[in-house]
VOMAR-198695 format. One record per residue (C-alpha): residue number from 0; residue in one letter; z, x, y. Coordinates in steps of 0.02 Angstrom, whole numbers. Each point is the difference from the previous one (the first is absolute). Layout:
! VOMAR-198695
<n->NUM res->A up->Z east->X north->Y> $
...
This chain:
! VOMAR-198695
<n->0 res->M up->6253 east->-690 north->1053> $
<n->1 res->K up->-121 east->55 north->-141> $
<n->2 res->A up->48 east->-84 north->-163> $
<n->3 res->C up->-44 east->49 north->-180> $
<n->4 res->G up->27 east->-121 north->-146> $
<n->5 res->I up->39 east->37 north->-184> $
<n->6 res->I up->0 east->-128 north->-140> $
<n->7 res->T up->142 east->24 north->-114> $
<n->8 res->E up->114 east->-66 north->-141> $
<n->9 res->Y up->126 east->142 north->-13> $
<n->10 res->N up->45 east->-53 north->-174> $
<n->11 res->P up->100 east->110 north->21> $
<n->12 res->F up->-18 east->110 north->155> $
<n->13 res->H up->-24 east->178 north->-59> $
<n->14 res->N up->-58 east->176 north->53> $
<n->15 res->G up->-186 east->-45 north->-12> $
<n->16 res->H up->34 east->-130 north->129> $
<n->17 res->I up->79 east->126 north->118> $
<n->18 res->Y up->-156 east->105 north->-19> $
<n->19 res->H up->-107 east->-151 north->41> $
<n->20 res->I up->103 east->-37 north->156> $
<n->21 res->K up->-17 east->182 north->62> $
<n->22 res->Q up->-187 east->6 north->-36> $
<n->23 res->A up->-32 east->-166 north->84> $
<n->24 res->R up->85 east->66 north->159> $
<n->25 res->K up->-95 east->165 north->-13> $
<n->26 res->L up->-171 east->-84 north->-26> $
<n->27 res->T up->11 east->-131 north->137> $
<n->28 res->G up->119 east->71 north->127> $
<n->29 res->C up->82 east->-170 north->14> $
<n->30 res->D up->147 east->-40 north->115> $
<n->31 res->C up->63 east->-138 north->-117> $
<n->32 res->L up->-16 east->-11 north->-191> $
<n->33 res->I up->5 east->-174 north->-69> $
<n->34 res->A up->23 east->-42 north->-184> $
<n->35 res->V up->-52 east->-170 north->-72> $
<n->36 res->M up->105 east->-11 north->-157> $
<n->37 res->S up->7 east->-121 north->-147> $
<n->38 res->G up->158 east->-96 north->-13> $
<n->39 res->N up->104 east->-31 north->-158> $
<n->40 res->F up->-153 east->-21 north->-115> $
<n->41 res->V up->-143 east->124 north->-4> $
<n->42 res->Q up->-187 east->-4 north->-29> $
<n->43 res->R up->8 east->58 north->-185> $
<n->44 res->G up->92 east->-164 north->-33> $
<n->45 res->E up->177 east->72 north->-13> $
<n->46 res->P up->166 east->-28 north->85> $
<n->47 res->A up->32 east->155 north->110> $
<n->48 res->I up->119 east->123 north->-74> $
<n->49 res->I up->113 east->-15 north->157> $
<n->50 res->D up->-3 east->-130 north->137> $
<n->51 res->K up->-108 east->4 north->156> $
<n->52 res->W up->147 east->37 north->116> $
<n->53 res->E up->48 east->162 north->-90> $
<n->54 res->R up->-182 east->57 north->-3> $
<n->55 res->T up->-9 east->-39 north->186> $
<n->56 res->K up->152 east->107 north->37> $
<n->57 res->A up->-72 east->146 north->-105> $
<n->58 res->C up->-169 east->10 north->90> $
<n->59 res->L up->80 east->-19 north->171> $
<n->60 res->H up->108 east->148 north->-34> $
<n->61 res->H up->-155 east->101 north->-51> $
<n->62 res->G up->-130 east->-22 north->137> $
<n->63 res->V up->-58 east->-183 north->9> $
<n->64 res->D up->35 east->-80 north->169> $
<n->65 res->L up->-27 east->-187 north->-38> $
<n->66 res->V up->-2 east->-97 north->-164> $
<n->67 res->I up->-78 east->-170 north->-16> $
<n->68 res->E up->-4 east->-104 north->-157> $
<n->69 res->L up->-159 east->-45 north->-94> $
<n->70 res->P up->11 east->-185 north->-33> $
<n->71 res->Y up->39 east->-45 north->-181> $
<n->72 res->V up->-160 east->-93 north->-28> $
<n->73 res->F up->-100 east->161 north->34> $
<n->74 res->A up->119 east->121 north->-81> $
<n->75 res->T up->-14 east->-83 north->-168> $
<n->76 res->Q up->-186 east->-19 north->-19> $
<n->77 res->S up->-148 east->107 north->-50> $
<n->78 res->A up->-59 east->150 north->105> $
<n->79 res->D up->-116 east->-98 north->112> $
<n->80 res->Y up->134 east->-125 north->53> $
<n->81 res->F up->128 east->139 north->12> $
<n->82 res->A up->-114 east->95 north->116> $
<n->83 res->K up->-52 east->-150 north->103> $
<n->84 res->G up->184 east->-44 north->43> $
<n->85 res->A up->48 east->179 north->30> $
<n->86 res->I up->-145 east->33 north->118> $
<n->87 res->Q up->21 east->-171 north->88> $
<n->88 res->S up->187 east->45 north->28> $
<n->89 res->L up->-44 east->173 north->75> $
<n->90 res->D up->-136 east->-74 north->107> $
<n->91 res->L up->128 east->-120 north->68> $
<n->92 res->V up->105 east->145 north->57> $
<n->93 res->D up->-148 east->92 north->80> $
<n->94 res->V up->-7 east->158 north->-104> $
<n->95 res->D up->-138 east->120 north->44> $
<n->96 res->S up->-16 east->76 north->-175> $
<n->97 res->I up->63 east->-6 north->-179> $
<n->98 res->V up->27 east->143 north->-122> $
<n->99 res->F up->1 east->-24 north->-190> $
<n->100 res->G up->8 east->106 north->-156> $
<n->101 res->S up->-160 east->29 north->-94> $
<n->102 res->E up->-43 east->86 north->-158> $
<n->103 res->C up->-178 east->48 north->58> $
<n->104 res->N up->51 east->27 north->180> $
<n->105 res->D up->-175 east->-40 north->57> $
<n->106 res->I up->3 east->-134 north->134> $
<n->107 res->E up->-189 east->-10 north->11> $
<n->108 res->L up->-18 east->-31 north->-183> $
<n->109 res->L up->131 east->-137 north->7> $
<n->110 res->K up->-88 east->-77 north->153> $
<n->111 res->N up->-167 east->0 north->-98> $
<n->112 res->I up->75 east->-85 north->-151> $
<n->113 res->S up->88 east->-124 north->113> $
<n->114 res->Q up->-170 east->-43 north->78> $
<n->115 res->F up->-70 east->-14 north->-175> $
<n->116 res->S up->139 east->-121 north->-43> $
<n->117 res->S up->-35 east->-111 north->154> $
<n->118 res->N up->-181 east->-16 north->-49> $
<n->119 res->V up->22 east->-21 north->-188> $
<n->120 res->S up->8 east->-189 north->-6> $
<n->121 res->D up->-171 east->-15 north->77> $
<n->122 res->Q up->-84 east->121 north->-115> $
<n->123 res->S up->-76 east->3 north->-178> $
<n->124 res->K up->102 east->24 north->-160> $
<n->125 res->S up->-54 east->182 north->-5> $
<n->126 res->Y up->66 east->28 north->175> $
<n->127 res->A up->166 east->-82 north->-51> $
<n->128 res->K up->5 east->107 north->-156> $
<n->129 res->N up->-27 east->159 north->106> $
<n->130 res->F up->145 east->-55 north->110> $
<n->131 res->S up->110 east->-32 north->-151> $
<n->132 res->D up->-42 east->172 north->-70> $
<n->133 res->A up->42 east->83 north->167> $
<n->134 res->I up->169 east->-89 north->11> $
<n->135 res->S up->41 east->41 north->-181> $
<n->136 res->K up->-10 east->184 north->41> $
<n->137 res->L up->134 east->-18 north->132> $
<n->138 res->S up->184 east->22 north->-19> $
<n->139 res->S up->136 east->-120 north->57> $
<n->140 res->N up->23 east->56 north->178> $
<n->141 res->D up->-186 east->18 north->33> $
<n->142 res->I up->-25 east->-179 north->-61> $
<n->143 res->L up->129 east->-58 north->125> $
<n->144 res->G up->-80 east->109 north->131> $
<n->145 res->V up->-164 east->-92 north->-25> $
<n->146 res->A up->93 east->-162 north->23> $
<n->147 res->Y up->82 east->65 north->158> $
<n->148 res->I up->-165 east->50 north->76> $
<n->149 res->K up->-79 east->-169 north->-43> $
<n->150 res->A up->146 east->-86 north->86> $
<n->151 res->L up->-22 east->111 north->152> $
<n->152 res->Q up->-166 east->-83 north->45> $
<n->153 res->N up->11 east->-84 north->170> $
<n->154 res->T up->145 east->106 north->55> $
<n->155 res->T up->4 east->160 north->104> $
<n->156 res->I up->117 east->91 north->-122> $
<n->157 res->T up->-62 east->171 north->-62> $
<n->158 res->P up->44 east->50 north->-180> $
<n->159 res->Y up->48 east->173 north->-57> $
<n->160 res->T up->44 east->66 north->-173> $
<n->161 res->I up->112 east->132 north->-67> $
<n->162 res->K up->-16 east->80 north->-169> $
<n->163 res->R up->116 east->-84 north->-129> $
<n->164 res->T up->97 east->139 north->-87> $
<n->165 res->N up->34 east->-89 north->-165> $
<n->166 res->G up->-64 east->-142 north->-111> $
<n->167 res->Y up->52 east->-180 north->49> $
<n->168 res->H up->61 east->-34 north->-180> $
<n->169 res->E up->57 east->178 north->-42> $
<n->170 res->L up->167 east->1 north->-82> $
<n->171 res->N up->49 east->183 north->23> $
<n->172 res->Y up->163 east->-13 north->100> $
<n->173 res->H up->45 east->186 north->-1> $
<n->174 res->E up->-99 east->52 north->157> $
<n->175 res->Q up->60 east->-7 north->180> $
<n->176 res->I up->-138 east->-128 north->35> $
<n->177 res->A up->0 east->-127 north->-138> $
<n->178 res->S up->-87 east->-171 north->2> $
<n->179 res->A up->102 east->-158 north->21> $
<n->180 res->S up->-48 east->-43 north->-179> $
<n->181 res->A up->73 east->161 north->-60> $
<n->182 res->I up->162 east->-25 north->97> $
<n->183 res->R up->20 east->-177 north->-70> $
<n->184 res->H up->-33 east->67 north->-174> $
<n->185 res->A up->135 east->131 north->28> $
<n->186 res->V up->123 east->-133 north->62> $
<n->187 res->N up->-33 east->-100 north->-163> $
<n->188 res->L up->40 east->158 north->-99> $
<n->189 res->N up->156 east->33 north->103> $
<n->190 res->Q up->-68 east->166 north->59> $
<n->191 res->N up->52 east->92 north->161> $
<n->192 res->I up->-141 east->-13 north->126> $
<n->193 res->S up->92 east->56 north->157> $
<n->194 res->H up->-130 east->142 north->18> $
<n->195 res->A up->-137 east->-132 north->26> $
<n->196 res->T up->72 east->-138 north->106> $
<n->197 res->V up->139 east->-20 north->131> $
<n->198 res->M up->40 east->-168 north->-76> $
<n->199 res->A up->50 east->72 north->-170> $
<n->200 res->K up->184 east->-51 north->7> $
<n->201 res->D up->-42 east->-176 north->44> $
<n->202 res->L up->-129 east->-36 north->-137> $
<n->203 res->S up->40 east->-97 north->-160> $
<n->204 res->T up->-81 east->-112 north->-127> $
<n->205 res->T up->83 east->-158 north->80> $
<n->206 res->F up->-168 east->-73 north->57> $
<n->207 res->A up->-97 east->50 north->-157> $
<n->208 res->F up->-124 east->-140 north->-43> $
<n->209 res->K up->75 east->-26 north->-169> $
<n->210 res->N up->162 east->-66 north->83> $
<n->211 res->Y up->-98 east->-146 north->69> $
<n->212 res->Y up->-72 east->-51 north->-167> $
<n->213 res->P up->137 east->-124 north->-53> $
<n->214 res->Y up->-36 east->-103 north->149> $
<n->215 res->L up->-190 east->23 north->-15> $
<n->216 res->Q up->4 east->-45 north->-183> $
<n->217 res->T up->97 east->-159 north->35> $
<n->218 res->L up->-126 east->-52 north->137> $
<n->219 res->L up->-146 east->35 north->-111> $
<n->220 res->M up->71 east->-104 north->-143> $
<n->221 res->T up->55 east->-149 north->107> $
<n->222 res->V up->-129 east->-16 north->139> $
<n->223 res->S up->-154 east->-97 north->-51> $
<n->224 res->R up->-170 east->86 north->-13> $
<n->225 res->S up->-69 east->-109 north->137> $
<n->226 res->S up->140 east->53 north->117> $
<n->227 res->L up->-25 east->182 north->-42> $
<n->228 res->K up->-184 east->-18 north->44> $
<n->229 res->D up->52 east->-43 north->177> $
<n->230 res->I up->80 east->172 north->21> $
<n->231 res->L up->-90 east->135 north->99> $
<n->232 res->L up->-107 east->113 north->-108> $
<n->233 res->I up->19 east->-106 north->-155> $
<n->234 res->D up->-178 east->-41 north->-65> $
<n->235 res->E up->-120 east->32 north->-145> $
<n->236 res->G up->128 east->-77 north->-121> $
<n->237 res->I up->126 east->144 north->21> $
<n->238 res->E up->141 east->-128 north->12> $
<n->239 res->Q up->-32 east->-51 north->-180> $
<n->240 res->L up->15 east->185 north->-52> $
<n->241 res->F up->160 east->14 north->91> $
<n->242 res->K up->78 east->-156 north->-75> $
<n->243 res->K up->-49 east->54 north->-177> $
<n->244 res->N up->71 east->174 north->17> $
<n->245 res->A up->160 east->-60 north->85> $
<n->246 res->E up->34 east->-102 north->-157> $
<n->247 res->L up->-36 east->150 north->-112> $
<n->248 res->Y up->85 east->146 north->88> $
<n->249 res->D up->178 east->19 north->68> $
<n->250 res->D up->-29 east->176 north->58> $
<n->251 res->F up->-96 east->28 north->164> $
<n->252 res->D up->-100 east->150 north->-60> $
<n->253 res->D up->-53 east->-90 north->-156> $
<n->254 res->F up->-50 east->-150 north->100> $
<n->255 res->L up->-98 east->109 north->126> $
<n->256 res->N up->-88 east->99 north->-134> $
<n->257 res->A up->-50 east->-162 north->-88> $
<n->258 res->C up->-82 east->-62 north->164> $
<n->259 res->I up->-95 east->159 north->44> $
<n->260 res->S up->-183 east->5 north->-44> $
<n->261 res->K up->-167 east->60 north->73> $
<n->262 res->R up->-6 east->-167 north->86> $
<n->263 res->Y up->178 east->5 north->67> $
<n->264 res->T up->68 east->163 north->65> $
<n->265 res->K up->186 east->41 north->11> $
<n->266 res->S up->-4 east->-4 north->190> $
<n->267 res->R up->-87 east->-167 north->1> $
<n->268 res->I up->122 east->-77 north->-122> $
<n->269 res->Q up->148 east->65 north->98> $
<n->270 res->R up->-69 east->-66 north->163> $
<n->271 res->C up->-19 east->-171 north->-83> $
<n->272 res->L up->179 east->9 north->-66> $
<n->273 res->I up->65 east->41 north->180> $
<n->274 res->Q up->-86 east->-160 north->65> $
<n->275 res->I up->79 east->-101 north->-138> $
<n->276 res->L up->170 east->78 north->35> $
<n->277 res->T up->-13 east->-44 north->184> $
<n->278 res->Q up->-88 east->-166 north->-30> $
<n->279 res->T up->-139 east->43 north->122> $
<n->280 res->K up->-130 east->-139 north->-5> $
<n->281 res->K up->-186 east->15 north->31> $
<n->282 res->E up->5 east->-147 north->119> $
<n->283 res->E up->132 east->75 north->113> $
<n->284 res->V up->-92 east->165 north->10> $
<n->285 res->A up->-165 east->-88 north->39> $
<n->286 res->S up->84 east->-92 north->145> $
<n->287 res->L up->85 east->156 north->78> $
<n->288 res->H up->-38 east->25 north->183> $
<n->289 res->K up->-96 east->151 north->53> $
<n->290 res->L up->110 east->152 north->7> $
<n->291 res->Q up->63 east->15 north->181> $
<n->292 res->H up->175 east->72 north->-28> $
<n->293 res->V up->76 east->165 north->-53> $
<n->294 res->R up->170 east->8 north->-71> $
<n->295 res->V up->97 east->150 north->68> $
<n->296 res->L up->110 east->82 north->-137> $
<n->297 res->G up->59 east->151 north->99> $
<n->298 res->F up->-35 east->128 north->136> $
<n->299 res->N up->63 east->153 north->94> $
<n->300 res->T up->-2 east->40 north->186> $
<n->301 res->I up->-187 east->31 north->0> $
<n->302 res->G up->-29 east->-162 north->-97> $
<n->303 res->K up->110 east->-93 north->123> $
<n->304 res->S up->-103 east->58 north->146> $
<n->305 res->Y up->-161 east->-52 north->-94> $
<n->306 res->L up->70 east->-169 north->-36> $
<n->307 res->S up->35 east->-27 north->186> $
<n->308 res->K up->-186 east->24 north->29> $
<n->309 res->L up->-42 east->-123 north->-142> $
<n->310 res->K up->110 east->-135 north->74> $
<n->311 res->K up->-125 east->-15 north->141> $
<n->312 res->K up->-142 east->-35 north->-120> $
<n->313 res->E up->-67 east->-180 north->0> $
<n->314 res->N up->-24 east->-90 north->-167> $
<n->315 res->L up->119 east->111 north->-95> $
<n->316 res->I up->160 east->-64 north->-76> $
<n->317 res->L up->115 east->148 north->-4> $
<n->318 res->A up->129 east->-58 north->-130> $
<n->319 res->S up->154 east->113 north->11> $
<n->320 res->R up->106 east->-131 north->-82> $
<n->321 res->F up->-35 east->-100 north->-157> $
<n->322 res->N up->-3 east->-173 north->85> $
<n->323 res->Q up->-139 east->63 north->118> $
<n->324 res->I up->-121 east->11 north->-144> $
<n->325 res->P up->-118 east->-150 north->-4> $
<n->326 res->V up->74 east->-128 north->-119> $
<n->327 res->D up->-142 east->3 north->-128> $
<n->328 res->Y up->19 east->186 north->-27> $
<n->329 res->R up->189 east->-6 north->19> $
<n->330 res->Q up->21 east->-119 north->-147> $
<n->331 res->M up->-99 east->117 north->-110> $
<n->332 res->E up->99 east->152 north->53> $
<n->333 res->L up->169 east->-88 north->-34> $
<n->334 res->R up->-54 east->-51 north->-173> $
<n->335 res->A up->-56 east->177 north->-34> $
<n->336 res->T up->169 east->71 north->49> $
<n->337 res->Q up->94 east->-134 north->-100> $
<n->338 res->A up->-105 east->43 north->-152> $
<n->339 res->Y up->23 east->188 north->27> $
<n->340 res->A up->188 east->-20 north->0> $
<n->341 res->Y up->4 east->-87 north->-172> $
<n->342 res->P up->61 east->155 north->-102> $
<n->343 res->L up->151 east->26 north->113> $
<n->344 res->A up->177 east->-65 north->-31> $
<n->345 res->Q up->31 east->-163 north->100> $
<n->346 res->S up->95 east->81 north->144> $
<n->347 res->K up->-129 east->140 north->16> $
<n->348 res->R up->-142 east->-127 north->-13> $
<n->349 res->K up->68 east->-92 north->152> $
<n->350 res->E up->14 east->164 north->97> $
<n->351 res->E up->-180 east->46 north->-43> $
<n->352 res->I up->-66 east->-170 north->58> $
<n->353 res->A up->107 east->7 north->158> $
<n->354 res->K up->-87 east->162 north->47> $
<n->355 res->E up->-157 east->-104 north->29> $
<n->356 res->W up->82 east->-84 north->150> $
<n->357 res->Q up->53 east->167 north->81> $
<n->358 res->S up->-95 east->62 north->144> $
<n->359 res->F up->-81 east->173 north->-3> $
<n->360 res->I up->65 east->176 north->-40> $
<n->361 res->Y up->12 east->112 north->154> $
<n->362 res->I up->22 east->189 north->-22> $
<n->363 res->P up->8 east->87 north->167> $
């Protein structure tokens, strides 16, 4: 079976993703379409607007055959780490190709910049500046695309692009194809977005980052600076900035705005806060085993057939149940789910955490 991979967050799943799925099938002629998807926290450093199980159901109903989870440690880091984990996961399940959205839609240009990037550390300052200038002219999905292509080295996976139809951060939610940012913005404004996403009736502000701030503020004020420095991504004295502003601001947006600067972007700050929220330590990440597992979130009949083929593959841990995930990764995933459930009422919180122990979603 010929397999194509797509790298997704579905935060939330919307009409643009349906277009992506259709185009990926058209471009590659694949028999099986596999999505590697971020879990309950996403790369921008935010809790997902709706949990991974609901997003899995949505994409299986609209053209994806198999959904695997991007491990938390990759899903909540910068573009290069995000891409590395996603490509490693897709390589483990033997995809032949990947298809990603691109503003420039020029795969050769992105390959050239990727090659530029791979060589930059060995070159002069002027070479590095030229690379920096080239990257600065790229939009968000093209920057991710360069990271994907870099991560594809030493694999046999062929990359394809499709033209992105709107801006990554565009907030116009009135069109049939609106960005995920625009849809989340509309949800915050309590606007109807049923024209743009099949998930409209299930979306709410329950998992808005501001709802985690009471817990985060307490952590930042009570945990020592030396302990904060042990947390993944906490460096360059950012822990001191966090502690100071946690004392000063009781509103999350005020806290965040006080932390943002040219040195510390919003996404970087939020990714740091997610690691604090989940208490993910640098030492445990450094000691993680090489990625050899894929966690199966859901599949349809085609995906089931493809999984049967993968079961015969040596050196692949096919985790269709939570307790089959290697323990070092599993501990991280459980803490992530426990943290994600924080804004819920106690009974609902237990239900959300219990979902982690369920098996897969099967949609015939």
